[in-house]
Backbone as XML, in Angstrom:
<?xml version="1.0"?>
<chain id="A" units="angstrom">
  <residue number="1" name="UNK">
    <atom name="N" x="162.575" y="143.203" z="166.277"/>
    <atom name="CA" x="161.468" y="143.589" z="165.402"/>
    <atom name="C" x="160.175" y="143.489" z="166.203"/>
  </residue>
  <residue number="2" name="UNK">
    <atom name="N" x="159.329" y="144.491" z="166.068"/>
    <atom name="CA" x="158.045" y="144.509" z="166.740"/>
    <atom name="C" x="157.197" y="143.347" z="166.202"/>
  </residue>
  <residue number="3" name="UNK">
    <atom name="N" x="156.464" y="142.669" z="167.101"/>
    <atom name="CA" x="155.723" y="141.464" z="166.733"/>
    <atom name="C" x="154.755" y="141.672" z="165.559"/>
  </residue>
  <residue number="4" name="UNK">
    <atom name="N" x="153.915" y="142.741" z="165.544"/>
    <atom name="CA" x="153.023" y="142.912" z="164.394"/>
    <atom name="C" x="153.805" y="143.070" z="163.077"/>
  </residue>
  <residue number="5" name="UNK">
    <atom name="N" x="154.933" y="143.781" z="163.125"/>
    <atom name="CA" x="155.739" y="143.929" z="161.917"/>
    <atom name="C" x="156.347" y="142.598" z="161.498"/>
  </residue>
  <residue number="6" name="UNK">
    <atom name="N" x="156.772" y="141.814" z="162.478"/>
    <atom name="CA" x="157.343" y="140.504" z="162.168"/>
    <atom name="C" x="156.317" y="139.637" z="161.448"/>
  </residue>
  <residue number="7" name="UNK">
    <atom name="N" x="155.077" y="139.638" z="161.930"/>
    <atom name="CA" x="154.054" y="138.819" z="161.279"/>
    <atom name="C" x="153.750" y="139.343" z="159.877"/>
  </residue>
  <residue number="8" name="UNK">
    <atom name="N" x="153.810" y="140.664" z="159.676"/>
    <atom name="CA" x="153.603" y="141.228" z="158.340"/>
    <atom name="C" x="154.724" y="140.814" z="157.387"/>
  </residue>
  <residue number="9" name="UNK">
    <atom name="N" x="155.957" y="140.858" z="157.892"/>
    <atom name="CA" x="157.108" y="140.464" z="157.076"/>
    <atom name="C" x="156.967" y="139.007" z="156.655"/>
  </residue>
  <residue number="10" name="UNK">
    <atom name="N" x="156.651" y="138.137" z="157.599"/>
    <atom name="CA" x="156.498" y="136.713" z="157.292"/>
    <atom name="C" x="155.336" y="136.480" z="156.320"/>
  </residue>
  <residue number="11" name="UNK">
    <atom name="N" x="154.262" y="137.208" z="156.510"/>
    <atom name="CA" x="153.110" y="137.055" z="155.613"/>
    <atom name="C" x="153.476" y="137.457" z="154.184"/>
  </residue>
  <residue number="12" name="UNK">
    <atom name="N" x="154.217" y="138.546" z="154.036"/>
    <atom name="CA" x="154.601" y="138.987" z="152.689"/>
    <atom name="C" x="155.652" y="138.068" z="152.078"/>
  </residue>
  <residue number="13" name="UNK">
    <atom name="N" x="156.499" y="137.497" z="152.899"/>
    <atom name="CA" x="157.467" y="136.510" z="152.408"/>
    <atom name="C" x="156.722" y="135.318" z="151.810"/>
  </residue>
  <residue number="14" name="UNK">
    <atom name="N" x="155.771" y="134.794" z="152.561"/>
    <atom name="CA" x="154.986" y="133.648" z="152.086"/>
    <atom name="C" x="154.176" y="134.012" z="150.839"/>
  </residue>
  <residue number="15" name="UNK">
    <atom name="N" x="153.615" y="135.210" z="150.839"/>
    <atom name="CA" x="152.798" y="135.647" z="149.699"/>
    <atom name="C" x="153.647" y="135.751" z="148.435"/>
  </residue>
  <residue number="16" name="UNK">
    <atom name="N" x="154.860" y="136.292" z="148.556"/>
    <atom name="CA" x="155.733" y="136.395" z="147.393"/>
    <atom name="C" x="156.116" y="135.019" z="146.859"/>
  </residue>
  <residue number="17" name="UNK">
    <atom name="N" x="156.397" y="134.090" z="147.760"/>
    <atom name="CA" x="156.743" y="132.722" z="147.346"/>
    <atom name="C" x="155.557" y="132.115" z="146.593"/>
  </residue>
  <residue number="18" name="UNK">
    <atom name="N" x="154.351" y="132.250" z="147.147"/>
    <atom name="CA" x="153.158" y="131.698" z="146.492"/>
    <atom name="C" x="152.898" y="132.360" z="145.137"/>
  </residue>
  <residue number="19" name="UNK">
    <atom name="N" x="153.077" y="133.658" z="145.083"/>
    <atom name="CA" x="152.872" y="134.380" z="143.824"/>
    <atom name="C" x="153.848" y="133.880" z="142.765"/>
  </residue>
  <residue number="20" name="UNK">
    <atom name="N" x="155.110" y="133.741" z="143.130"/>
    <atom name="CA" x="156.117" y="133.241" z="142.181"/>
    <atom name="C" x="155.747" y="131.847" z="141.695"/>
  </residue>
  <residue number="21" name="UNK">
    <atom name="N" x="155.261" y="131.015" z="142.600"/>
    <atom name="CA" x="154.862" y="129.651" z="142.211"/>
    <atom name="C" x="153.676" y="129.673" z="141.257"/>
  </residue>
  <residue number="22" name="UNK">
    <atom name="N" x="152.761" y="130.594" z="141.461"/>
    <atom name="CA" x="151.601" y="130.684" z="140.581"/>
    <atom name="C" x="151.921" y="131.327" z="139.242"/>
  </residue>
  <residue number="23" name="UNK">
    <atom name="N" x="152.670" y="132.434" z="139.289"/>
    <atom name="CA" x="152.989" y="133.151" z="138.065"/>
    <atom name="C" x="153.850" y="132.296" z="137.143"/>
  </residue>
  <residue number="24" name="UNK">
    <atom name="N" x="154.806" y="131.578" z="137.717"/>
    <atom name="CA" x="155.722" y="130.774" z="136.917"/>
    <atom name="C" x="155.364" y="129.294" z="136.975"/>
  </residue>
  <residue number="25" name="UNK">
    <atom name="N" x="154.079" y="129.035" z="137.046"/>
    <atom name="CA" x="153.565" y="127.674" z="137.087"/>
    <atom name="C" x="154.116" y="126.875" z="135.901"/>
  </residue>
  <residue number="26" name="UNK">
    <atom name="N" x="154.496" y="125.644" z="136.147"/>
    <atom name="CA" x="155.056" y="124.751" z="135.129"/>
    <atom name="C" x="156.407" y="125.221" z="134.596"/>
  </residue>
  <residue number="27" name="UNK">
    <atom name="N" x="157.092" y="126.059" z="135.347"/>
    <atom name="CA" x="158.435" y="126.503" z="134.980"/>
    <atom name="C" x="159.322" y="126.369" z="136.221"/>
  </residue>
  <residue number="28" name="UNK">
    <atom name="N" x="159.725" y="125.139" z="136.560"/>
    <atom name="CA" x="160.443" y="124.894" z="137.811"/>
    <atom name="C" x="161.760" y="125.659" z="137.937"/>
  </residue>
  <residue number="29" name="UNK">
    <atom name="N" x="162.435" y="125.900" z="136.827"/>
    <atom name="CA" x="163.694" y="126.646" z="136.890"/>
    <atom name="C" x="163.434" y="128.072" z="137.343"/>
  </residue>
  <residue number="30" name="UNK">
    <atom name="N" x="162.414" y="128.712" z="136.755"/>
    <atom name="CA" x="162.071" y="130.089" z="137.121"/>
    <atom name="C" x="161.554" y="130.164" z="138.560"/>
  </residue>
  <residue number="31" name="UNK">
    <atom name="N" x="160.757" y="129.181" z="138.971"/>
    <atom name="CA" x="160.250" y="129.152" z="140.345"/>
    <atom name="C" x="161.413" y="129.056" z="141.327"/>
  </residue>
  <residue number="32" name="UNK">
    <atom name="N" x="162.357" y="128.160" z="141.052"/>
    <atom name="CA" x="163.515" y="127.993" z="141.937"/>
    <atom name="C" x="164.339" y="129.273" z="141.992"/>
  </residue>
  <residue number="33" name="UNK">
    <atom name="N" x="164.525" y="129.905" z="140.853"/>
    <atom name="CA" x="165.291" y="131.148" z="140.795"/>
    <atom name="C" x="164.610" y="132.263" z="141.588"/>
  </residue>
  <residue number="34" name="UNK">
    <atom name="N" x="163.305" y="132.417" z="141.384"/>
    <atom name="CA" x="162.558" y="133.443" z="142.113"/>
    <atom name="C" x="162.552" y="133.170" z="143.614"/>
  </residue>
  <residue number="35" name="UNK">
    <atom name="N" x="162.328" y="131.914" z="143.975"/>
    <atom name="CA" x="162.296" y="131.548" z="145.394"/>
    <atom name="C" x="163.639" y="131.844" z="146.048"/>
  </residue>
  <residue number="36" name="UNK">
    <atom name="N" x="164.710" y="131.488" z="145.370"/>
    <atom name="CA" x="166.045" y="131.754" z="145.907"/>
    <atom name="C" x="166.273" y="133.254" z="146.054"/>
  </residue>
  <residue number="37" name="UNK">
    <atom name="N" x="165.878" y="134.030" z="145.044"/>
    <atom name="CA" x="166.038" y="135.478" z="145.116"/>
    <atom name="C" x="165.240" y="136.088" z="146.261"/>
  </residue>
  <residue number="38" name="UNK">
    <atom name="N" x="164.019" y="135.608" z="146.452"/>
    <atom name="CA" x="163.179" y="136.109" z="147.548"/>
    <atom name="C" x="163.831" y="135.777" z="148.892"/>
  </residue>
  <residue number="39" name="UNK">
    <atom name="N" x="164.273" y="134.533" z="149.045"/>
    <atom name="CA" x="164.930" y="134.121" z="150.295"/>
    <atom name="C" x="166.166" y="134.965" z="150.575"/>
  </residue>
  <residue number="40" name="UNK">
    <atom name="N" x="167.007" y="135.141" z="149.553"/>
    <atom name="CA" x="168.233" y="135.922" z="149.732"/>
    <atom name="C" x="167.925" y="137.365" z="150.106"/>
  </residue>
  <residue number="41" name="UNK">
    <atom name="N" x="166.917" y="137.941" z="149.455"/>
    <atom name="CA" x="166.554" y="139.329" z="149.744"/>
    <atom name="C" x="166.047" y="139.481" z="151.180"/>
  </residue>
  <residue number="42" name="UNK">
    <atom name="N" x="165.165" y="138.579" z="151.601"/>
    <atom name="CA" x="164.658" y="138.663" z="152.965"/>
    <atom name="C" x="165.765" y="138.385" z="153.973"/>
  </residue>
  <residue number="43" name="UNK">
    <atom name="N" x="166.657" y="137.447" z="153.675"/>
    <atom name="CA" x="167.773" y="137.138" z="154.587"/>
    <atom name="C" x="168.716" y="138.332" z="154.712"/>
  </residue>
  <residue number="44" name="UNK">
    <atom name="N" x="168.918" y="139.043" z="153.612"/>
    <atom name="CA" x="169.811" y="140.206" z="153.615"/>
    <atom name="C" x="169.330" y="141.274" z="154.608"/>
  </residue>
  <residue number="45" name="UNK">
    <atom name="N" x="168.027" y="141.422" z="154.731"/>
    <atom name="CA" x="167.462" y="142.462" z="155.597"/>
    <atom name="C" x="166.947" y="141.929" z="156.934"/>
  </residue>
  <residue number="46" name="UNK">
    <atom name="N" x="167.276" y="140.713" z="157.299"/>
    <atom name="CA" x="166.699" y="140.117" z="158.507"/>
    <atom name="C" x="167.123" y="140.817" z="159.799"/>
  </residue>
  <residue number="47" name="UNK">
    <atom name="N" x="168.238" y="141.522" z="159.805"/>
    <atom name="CA" x="168.707" y="142.182" z="161.024"/>
    <atom name="C" x="168.295" y="143.645" z="161.125"/>
  </residue>
  <residue number="48" name="UNK">
    <atom name="N" x="167.470" y="144.110" z="160.219"/>
    <atom name="CA" x="166.995" y="145.497" z="160.262"/>
    <atom name="C" x="166.049" y="145.638" z="161.450"/>
  </residue>
  <residue number="49" name="UNK">
    <atom name="N" x="166.266" y="146.671" z="162.252"/>
    <atom name="CA" x="165.431" y="146.872" z="163.438"/>
    <atom name="C" x="164.649" y="148.190" z="163.398"/>
  </residue>
  <residue number="50" name="UNK">
    <atom name="N" x="165.026" y="149.086" z="162.511"/>
    <atom name="CA" x="164.349" y="150.372" z="162.412"/>
    <atom name="C" x="162.946" y="150.174" z="161.838"/>
  </residue>
  <residue number="51" name="UNK">
    <atom name="N" x="161.936" y="150.602" z="162.594"/>
    <atom name="CA" x="160.543" y="150.381" z="162.203"/>
    <atom name="C" x="160.212" y="151.027" z="160.861"/>
  </residue>
  <residue number="52" name="UNK">
    <atom name="N" x="160.712" y="152.236" z="160.629"/>
    <atom name="CA" x="160.435" y="152.937" z="159.373"/>
    <atom name="C" x="161.026" y="152.159" z="158.190"/>
  </residue>
  <residue number="53" name="UNK">
    <atom name="N" x="162.231" y="151.668" z="158.339"/>
    <atom name="CA" x="162.881" y="150.899" z="157.279"/>
    <atom name="C" x="162.121" y="149.609" z="157.013"/>
  </residue>
  <residue number="54" name="UNK">
    <atom name="N" x="161.675" y="148.952" z="158.083"/>
    <atom name="CA" x="160.920" y="147.700" z="157.935"/>
    <atom name="C" x="159.623" y="147.960" z="157.161"/>
  </residue>
  <residue number="55" name="UNK">
    <atom name="N" x="158.952" y="149.055" z="157.489"/>
    <atom name="CA" x="157.717" y="149.388" z="156.770"/>
    <atom name="C" x="157.989" y="149.669" z="155.292"/>
  </residue>
  <residue number="56" name="UNK">
    <atom name="N" x="159.117" y="150.316" z="154.983"/>
    <atom name="CA" x="159.490" y="150.561" z="153.590"/>
    <atom name="C" x="159.764" y="149.245" z="152.868"/>
  </residue>
  <residue number="57" name="UNK">
    <atom name="N" x="160.414" y="148.318" z="153.549"/>
    <atom name="CA" x="160.697" y="147.014" z="152.953"/>
    <atom name="C" x="159.409" y="146.222" z="152.728"/>
  </residue>
  <residue number="58" name="UNK">
    <atom name="N" x="158.460" y="146.345" z="153.653"/>
    <atom name="CA" x="157.161" y="145.679" z="153.475"/>
    <atom name="C" x="156.454" y="146.262" z="152.252"/>
  </residue>
  <residue number="59" name="UNK">
    <atom name="N" x="156.505" y="147.583" z="152.108"/>
    <atom name="CA" x="155.894" y="148.222" z="150.942"/>
    <atom name="C" x="156.562" y="147.742" z="149.650"/>
  </residue>
  <residue number="60" name="UNK">
    <atom name="N" x="157.875" y="147.582" z="149.676"/>
    <atom name="CA" x="158.589" y="147.078" z="148.493"/>
    <atom name="C" x="158.145" y="145.653" z="148.171"/>
  </residue>
  <residue number="61" name="UNK">
    <atom name="N" x="157.926" y="144.841" z="149.203"/>
    <atom name="CA" x="157.451" y="143.464" z="148.985"/>
    <atom name="C" x="156.049" y="143.488" z="148.359"/>
  </residue>
  <residue number="62" name="UNK">
    <atom name="N" x="155.187" y="144.388" z="148.838"/>
    <atom name="CA" x="153.842" y="144.511" z="148.267"/>
    <atom name="C" x="153.919" y="144.927" z="146.795"/>
  </residue>
  <residue number="63" name="UNK">
    <atom name="N" x="154.787" y="145.893" z="146.506"/>
    <atom name="CA" x="154.943" y="146.367" z="145.130"/>
    <atom name="C" x="155.458" y="145.256" z="144.219"/>
  </residue>
  <residue number="64" name="UNK">
    <atom name="N" x="156.396" y="144.469" z="144.722"/>
    <atom name="CA" x="156.944" y="143.360" z="143.941"/>
    <atom name="C" x="155.863" y="142.333" z="143.658"/>
  </residue>
  <residue number="65" name="UNK">
    <atom name="N" x="155.080" y="142.012" z="144.670"/>
    <atom name="CA" x="153.997" y="141.055" z="144.496"/>
    <atom name="C" x="153.001" y="141.564" z="143.451"/>
  </residue>
  <residue number="66" name="UNK">
    <atom name="N" x="152.644" y="142.831" z="143.560"/>
    <atom name="CA" x="151.706" y="143.431" z="142.607"/>
    <atom name="C" x="152.284" y="143.397" z="141.194"/>
  </residue>
  <residue number="67" name="UNK">
    <atom name="N" x="153.560" y="143.718" z="141.061"/>
    <atom name="CA" x="154.199" y="143.695" z="139.751"/>
    <atom name="C" x="154.141" y="142.293" z="139.150"/>
  </residue>
  <residue number="68" name="UNK">
    <atom name="N" x="154.501" y="141.297" z="139.936"/>
    <atom name="CA" x="154.489" y="139.920" z="139.430"/>
    <atom name="C" x="153.085" y="139.510" z="138.989"/>
  </residue>
  <residue number="69" name="UNK">
    <atom name="N" x="152.093" y="139.860" z="139.776"/>
    <atom name="CA" x="150.716" y="139.460" z="139.466"/>
    <atom name="C" x="150.164" y="140.180" z="138.244"/>
  </residue>
  <residue number="70" name="UNK">
    <atom name="N" x="150.573" y="141.417" z="138.019"/>
    <atom name="CA" x="149.948" y="142.214" z="136.971"/>
    <atom name="C" x="150.775" y="142.362" z="135.705"/>
  </residue>
  <residue number="71" name="UNK">
    <atom name="N" x="152.088" y="142.193" z="135.796"/>
    <atom name="CA" x="152.920" y="142.524" z="134.646"/>
    <atom name="C" x="153.586" y="141.322" z="133.974"/>
  </residue>
  <residue number="72" name="UNK">
    <atom name="N" x="153.643" y="140.186" z="134.637"/>
    <atom name="CA" x="154.343" y="139.034" z="134.075"/>
    <atom name="C" x="153.353" y="138.144" z="133.340"/>
  </residue>
  <residue number="73" name="UNK">
    <atom name="N" x="153.680" y="137.847" z="132.104"/>
    <atom name="CA" x="152.868" y="136.941" z="131.304"/>
    <atom name="C" x="153.732" y="135.765" z="130.872"/>
  </residue>
  <residue number="74" name="UNK">
    <atom name="N" x="153.153" y="134.597" z="130.894"/>
    <atom name="CA" x="153.835" y="133.442" z="130.342"/>
    <atom name="C" x="153.125" y="133.063" z="129.058"/>
  </residue>
  <residue number="75" name="UNK">
    <atom name="N" x="153.909" y="132.609" z="128.103"/>
    <atom name="CA" x="153.332" y="132.209" z="126.826"/>
    <atom name="C" x="153.743" y="130.780" z="126.496"/>
  </residue>
  <residue number="76" name="UNK">
    <atom name="N" x="152.950" y="130.166" z="125.654"/>
    <atom name="CA" x="153.236" y="128.832" z="125.152"/>
    <atom name="C" x="153.240" y="128.931" z="123.640"/>
  </residue>
  <residue number="77" name="UNK">
    <atom name="N" x="154.295" y="128.444" z="123.014"/>
    <atom name="CA" x="154.368" y="128.493" z="121.567"/>
    <atom name="C" x="153.439" y="127.424" z="120.999"/>
  </residue>
  <residue number="78" name="UNK">
    <atom name="N" x="152.484" y="127.859" z="120.171"/>
    <atom name="CA" x="151.523" y="126.923" z="119.587"/>
    <atom name="C" x="151.889" y="126.545" z="118.158"/>
  </residue>
  <residue number="79" name="UNK">
    <atom name="N" x="152.603" y="127.436" z="117.475"/>
    <atom name="CA" x="153.131" y="127.140" z="116.146"/>
    <atom name="C" x="154.372" y="127.998" z="115.960"/>
  </residue>
  <residue number="80" name="UNK">
    <atom name="N" x="154.943" y="127.979" z="114.781"/>
    <atom name="CA" x="156.216" y="128.661" z="114.567"/>
    <atom name="C" x="156.177" y="130.145" z="114.951"/>
  </residue>
  <residue number="81" name="UNK">
    <atom name="N" x="155.126" y="130.836" z="114.568"/>
    <atom name="CA" x="155.033" y="132.279" z="114.841"/>
    <atom name="C" x="153.858" y="132.648" z="115.733"/>
  </residue>
  <residue number="82" name="UNK">
    <atom name="N" x="153.304" y="131.685" z="116.447"/>
    <atom name="CA" x="152.118" y="131.950" z="117.258"/>
    <atom name="C" x="152.362" y="131.529" z="118.697"/>
  </residue>
  <residue number="83" name="UNK">
    <atom name="N" x="151.982" y="132.411" z="119.613"/>
    <atom name="CA" x="152.108" y="132.135" z="121.034"/>
    <atom name="C" x="150.759" y="132.325" z="121.704"/>
  </residue>
  <residue number="84" name="UNK">
    <atom name="N" x="150.484" y="131.518" z="122.678"/>
    <atom name="CA" x="149.256" y="131.616" z="123.457"/>
    <atom name="C" x="149.625" y="132.151" z="124.832"/>
  </residue>
  <residue number="85" name="UNK">
    <atom name="N" x="148.955" y="133.190" z="125.268"/>
    <atom name="CA" x="149.215" y="133.754" z="126.584"/>
    <atom name="C" x="148.525" y="132.893" z="127.626"/>
  </residue>
  <residue number="86" name="UNK">
    <atom name="N" x="149.304" y="132.482" z="128.626"/>
    <atom name="CA" x="148.748" y="131.693" z="129.721"/>
    <atom name="C" x="148.275" y="132.657" z="130.787"/>
  </residue>
  <residue number="87" name="UNK">
    <atom name="N" x="146.992" y="132.693" z="131.059"/>
    <atom name="CA" x="146.493" y="133.632" z="132.062"/>
    <atom name="C" x="146.884" y="133.212" z="133.472"/>
  </residue>
  <residue number="88" name="UNK">
    <atom name="N" x="147.159" y="134.202" z="134.291"/>
    <atom name="CA" x="147.401" y="133.960" z="135.694"/>
    <atom name="C" x="146.368" y="134.783" z="136.435"/>
  </residue>
  <residue number="89" name="UNK">
    <atom name="N" x="145.488" y="134.146" z="137.151"/>
    <atom name="CA" x="144.279" y="134.795" z="137.622"/>
    <atom name="C" x="144.305" y="135.240" z="139.081"/>
  </residue>
  <residue number="90" name="UNK">
    <atom name="N" x="145.437" y="135.683" z="139.588"/>
    <atom name="CA" x="145.443" y="136.187" z="140.960"/>
    <atom name="C" x="145.027" y="137.652" z="141.034"/>
  </residue>
  <residue number="91" name="UNK">
    <atom name="N" x="145.029" y="138.343" z="139.901"/>
    <atom name="CA" x="144.628" y="139.735" z="139.929"/>
    <atom name="C" x="143.139" y="139.844" z="139.591"/>
  </residue>
  <residue number="92" name="UNK">
    <atom name="N" x="142.606" y="140.992" z="139.834"/>
    <atom name="CA" x="141.200" y="141.250" z="139.579"/>
    <atom name="C" x="141.006" y="141.510" z="138.083"/>
  </residue>
  <residue number="93" name="UNK">
    <atom name="N" x="140.388" y="140.561" z="137.391"/>
    <atom name="CA" x="140.221" y="140.681" z="135.947"/>
    <atom name="C" x="139.428" y="141.913" z="135.545"/>
  </residue>
  <residue number="94" name="UNK">
    <atom name="N" x="138.390" y="142.245" z="136.293"/>
    <atom name="CA" x="137.573" y="143.390" z="135.904"/>
    <atom name="C" x="138.386" y="144.667" z="136.000"/>
  </residue>
  <residue number="95" name="UNK">
    <atom name="N" x="139.273" y="144.754" z="136.997"/>
    <atom name="CA" x="140.116" y="145.933" z="137.124"/>
    <atom name="C" x="141.075" y="146.017" z="135.937"/>
  </residue>
  <residue number="96" name="UNK">
    <atom name="N" x="141.625" y="144.873" z="135.541"/>
    <atom name="CA" x="142.542" y="144.862" z="134.411"/>
    <atom name="C" x="141.817" y="145.255" z="133.127"/>
  </residue>
  <residue number="97" name="UNK">
    <atom name="N" x="140.621" y="144.750" z="132.945"/>
    <atom name="CA" x="139.840" y="145.088" z="131.757"/>
    <atom name="C" x="139.552" y="146.582" z="131.730"/>
  </residue>
  <residue number="98" name="UNK">
    <atom name="N" x="139.169" y="147.134" z="132.886"/>
    <atom name="CA" x="138.912" y="148.577" z="132.956"/>
    <atom name="C" x="140.173" y="149.362" z="132.600"/>
  </residue>
  <residue number="99" name="UNK">
    <atom name="N" x="141.323" y="148.922" z="133.123"/>
    <atom name="CA" x="142.564" y="149.625" z="132.838"/>
    <atom name="C" x="142.891" y="149.551" z="131.352"/>
  </residue>
  <residue number="100" name="UNK">
    <atom name="N" x="142.678" y="148.397" z="130.740"/>
    <atom name="CA" x="142.919" y="148.255" z="129.300"/>
    <atom name="C" x="141.989" y="149.169" z="128.520"/>
  </residue>
  <residue number="101" name="UNK">
    <atom name="N" x="140.724" y="149.215" z="128.919"/>
    <atom name="CA" x="139.772" y="150.087" z="128.241"/>
    <atom name="C" x="140.159" y="151.548" z="128.418"/>
  </residue>
  <residue number="102" name="UNK">
    <atom name="N" x="140.606" y="151.914" z="129.633"/>
    <atom name="CA" x="141.042" y="153.287" z="129.879"/>
    <atom name="C" x="142.259" y="153.629" z="129.034"/>
  </residue>
  <residue number="103" name="UNK">
    <atom name="N" x="143.214" y="152.691" z="128.946"/>
    <atom name="CA" x="144.401" y="152.915" z="128.124"/>
    <atom name="C" x="144.016" y="153.098" z="126.662"/>
  </residue>
  <residue number="104" name="UNK">
    <atom name="N" x="143.102" y="152.256" z="126.207"/>
    <atom name="CA" x="142.649" y="152.335" z="124.812"/>
    <atom name="C" x="141.952" y="153.665" z="124.566"/>
  </residue>
  <residue number="105" name="UNK">
    <atom name="N" x="141.119" y="154.104" z="125.498"/>
    <atom name="CA" x="140.410" y="155.374" z="125.356"/>
    <atom name="C" x="141.402" y="156.535" z="125.330"/>
  </residue>
  <residue number="106" name="UNK">
    <atom name="N" x="142.393" y="156.503" z="126.240"/>
    <atom name="CA" x="143.393" y="157.571" z="126.285"/>
    <atom name="C" x="144.202" y="157.602" z="124.988"/>
  </residue>
  <residue number="107" name="UNK">
    <atom name="N" x="144.555" y="156.420" z="124.480"/>
    <atom name="CA" x="145.309" y="156.339" z="123.226"/>
    <atom name="C" x="144.478" y="156.921" z="122.074"/>
  </residue>
  <residue number="108" name="UNK">
    <atom name="N" x="143.197" y="156.577" z="122.049"/>
    <atom name="CA" x="142.303" y="157.087" z="121.002"/>
    <atom name="C" x="142.202" y="158.605" z="121.095"/>
  </residue>
  <residue number="109" name="UNK">
    <atom name="N" x="142.090" y="159.141" z="122.309"/>
    <atom name="CA" x="142.006" y="160.593" z="122.491"/>
    <atom name="C" x="143.285" y="161.273" z="122.028"/>
  </residue>
  <residue number="110" name="UNK">
    <atom name="N" x="144.445" y="160.659" z="122.319"/>
    <atom name="CA" x="145.717" y="161.216" z="121.865"/>
    <atom name="C" x="145.786" y="161.251" z="120.347"/>
  </residue>
  <residue number="111" name="UNK">
    <atom name="N" x="145.325" y="160.163" z="119.713"/>
    <atom name="CA" x="145.326" y="160.123" z="118.249"/>
    <atom name="C" x="144.439" y="161.220" z="117.678"/>
  </residue>
  <residue number="112" name="UNK">
    <atom name="N" x="143.276" y="161.454" z="118.298"/>
    <atom name="CA" x="142.380" y="162.515" z="117.825"/>
    <atom name="C" x="143.035" y="163.884" z="117.962"/>
  </residue>
  <residue number="113" name="UNK">
    <atom name="N" x="143.725" y="164.120" z="119.105"/>
    <atom name="CA" x="144.413" y="165.399" z="119.309"/>
    <atom name="C" x="145.522" y="165.591" z="118.279"/>
  </residue>
  <residue number="114" name="UNK">
    <atom name="N" x="146.266" y="164.521" z="117.992"/>
    <atom name="CA" x="147.339" y="164.600" z="117.000"/>
    <atom name="C" x="146.764" y="164.905" z="115.619"/>
  </residue>
  <residue number="115" name="UNK">
    <atom name="N" x="145.640" y="164.287" z="115.289"/>
    <atom name="CA" x="145.019" y="164.522" z="113.989"/>
    <atom name="C" x="144.561" y="165.977" z="113.870"/>
  </residue>
  <residue number="116" name="UNK">
    <atom name="N" x="143.976" y="166.520" z="114.938"/>
    <atom name="CA" x="143.559" y="167.926" z="114.926"/>
    <atom name="C" x="144.770" y="168.840" z="114.734"/>
  </residue>
  <residue number="117" name="UNK">
    <atom name="N" x="145.873" y="168.510" z="115.416"/>
    <atom name="CA" x="147.088" y="169.320" z="115.291"/>
    <atom name="C" x="147.639" y="169.255" z="113.875"/>
  </residue>
  <residue number="118" name="UNK">
    <atom name="N" x="147.599" y="168.079" z="113.257"/>
    <atom name="CA" x="148.067" y="167.940" z="111.870"/>
    <atom name="C" x="147.204" y="168.791" z="110.928"/>
  </residue>
  <residue number="119" name="UNK">
    <atom name="N" x="145.913" y="168.783" z="111.183"/>
    <atom name="CA" x="145.003" y="169.577" z="110.342"/>
    <atom name="C" x="145.281" y="171.067" z="110.485"/>
  </residue>
  <residue number="120" name="UNK">
    <atom name="N" x="145.825" y="171.462" z="111.641"/>
    <atom name="CA" x="146.183" y="172.862" z="111.863"/>
    <atom name="C" x="147.543" y="173.187" z="111.262"/>
  </residue>
  <residue number="121" name="UNK">
    <atom name="N" x="148.213" y="172.161" z="110.709"/>
    <atom name="CA" x="149.495" y="172.384" z="110.051"/>
    <atom name="C" x="150.698" y="172.299" z="110.968"/>
  </residue>
  <residue number="122" name="UNK">
    <atom name="N" x="150.559" y="171.703" z="112.132"/>
    <atom name="CA" x="151.692" y="171.579" z="113.039"/>
    <atom name="C" x="152.585" y="170.413" z="112.630"/>
  </residue>
  <residue number="123" name="UNK">
    <atom name="N" x="153.882" y="170.573" z="112.853"/>
    <atom name="CA" x="154.837" y="169.503" z="112.539"/>
    <atom name="C" x="154.815" y="168.461" z="113.659"/>
  </residue>
  <residue number="124" name="UNK">
    <atom name="N" x="155.347" y="167.266" z="113.401"/>
    <atom name="CA" x="155.407" y="166.240" z="114.463"/>
    <atom name="C" x="156.140" y="166.722" z="115.711"/>
  </residue>
  <residue number="125" name="UNK">
    <atom name="N" x="157.188" y="167.510" z="115.536"/>
    <atom name="CA" x="157.930" y="168.044" z="116.688"/>
    <atom name="C" x="157.058" y="168.991" z="117.516"/>
  </residue>
  <residue number="126" name="UNK">
    <atom name="N" x="156.289" y="169.831" z="116.827"/>
    <atom name="CA" x="155.392" y="170.769" z="117.522"/>
    <atom name="C" x="154.282" y="170.004" z="118.260"/>
  </residue>
  <residue number="127" name="UNK">
    <atom name="N" x="153.810" y="168.925" z="117.645"/>
    <atom name="CA" x="152.777" y="168.096" z="118.297"/>
    <atom name="C" x="153.346" y="167.477" z="119.569"/>
  </residue>
  <residue number="128" name="UNK">
    <atom name="N" x="154.559" y="166.936" z="119.479"/>
    <atom name="CA" x="155.209" y="166.327" z="120.649"/>
    <atom name="C" x="155.444" y="167.357" z="121.731"/>
  </residue>
  <residue number="129" name="UNK">
    <atom name="N" x="155.851" y="168.553" z="121.343"/>
    <atom name="CA" x="156.109" y="169.608" z="122.317"/>
    <atom name="C" x="154.839" y="169.996" z="123.063"/>
  </residue>
  <residue number="130" name="UNK">
    <atom name="N" x="153.702" y="169.962" z="122.380"/>
    <atom name="CA" x="152.432" y="170.307" z="123.019"/>
    <atom name="C" x="152.080" y="169.310" z="124.129"/>
  </residue>
  <residue number="131" name="UNK">
    <atom name="N" x="152.468" y="168.067" z="123.955"/>
    <atom name="CA" x="152.166" y="167.042" z="124.952"/>
    <atom name="C" x="152.867" y="167.308" z="126.279"/>
  </residue>
  <residue number="132" name="UNK">
    <atom name="N" x="154.008" y="167.984" z="126.236"/>
    <atom name="CA" x="154.787" y="168.229" z="127.435"/>
    <atom name="C" x="154.440" y="169.539" z="128.106"/>
  </residue>
  <residue number="133" name="UNK">
    <atom name="N" x="153.519" y="170.312" z="127.528"/>
    <atom name="CA" x="153.119" y="171.590" z="128.133"/>
    <atom name="C" x="152.196" y="171.370" z="129.277"/>
  </residue>
</chain>
C-alpha cells in the first residue's frame, strides 16, 4: 500500500472508532459491537493493494462516518410514551438546521402543488403520476 494511502486508511479507521464511541455514548454493548465490526471490516480488506480499490474503500469509510454522525439518534425514555433525543454534536448544526428547513420548505411546496391539482379535479393517482414526469 502506498504510504499516503496507508495513513489515510489508518486515519479513517481511527475516525470511525471515535465516531462510534461518540454516537453510541453510554451504550457499551453498541460501542463494542460497532468497534468489532469496524475492525473486522478493515481486517478483511487489509491485503488489498490496488490503489483504485483502496480509494473506493476510503470513500466508503467516509460515507459510513457521515451516516453515523448525521443519521443515528439515541433516545432516552423519560416516561411511558415519551422519549428525549440525545444530541450528538459532531456534525455541523447549522447545516442540519438548513437541511431541515429546506426539507420543510420542499414538503410545503409539494403540499401546495397537490392542493392546486386537487382543485383542478385530478385524482390522487394523477397527482402522483405528475410527480414522476
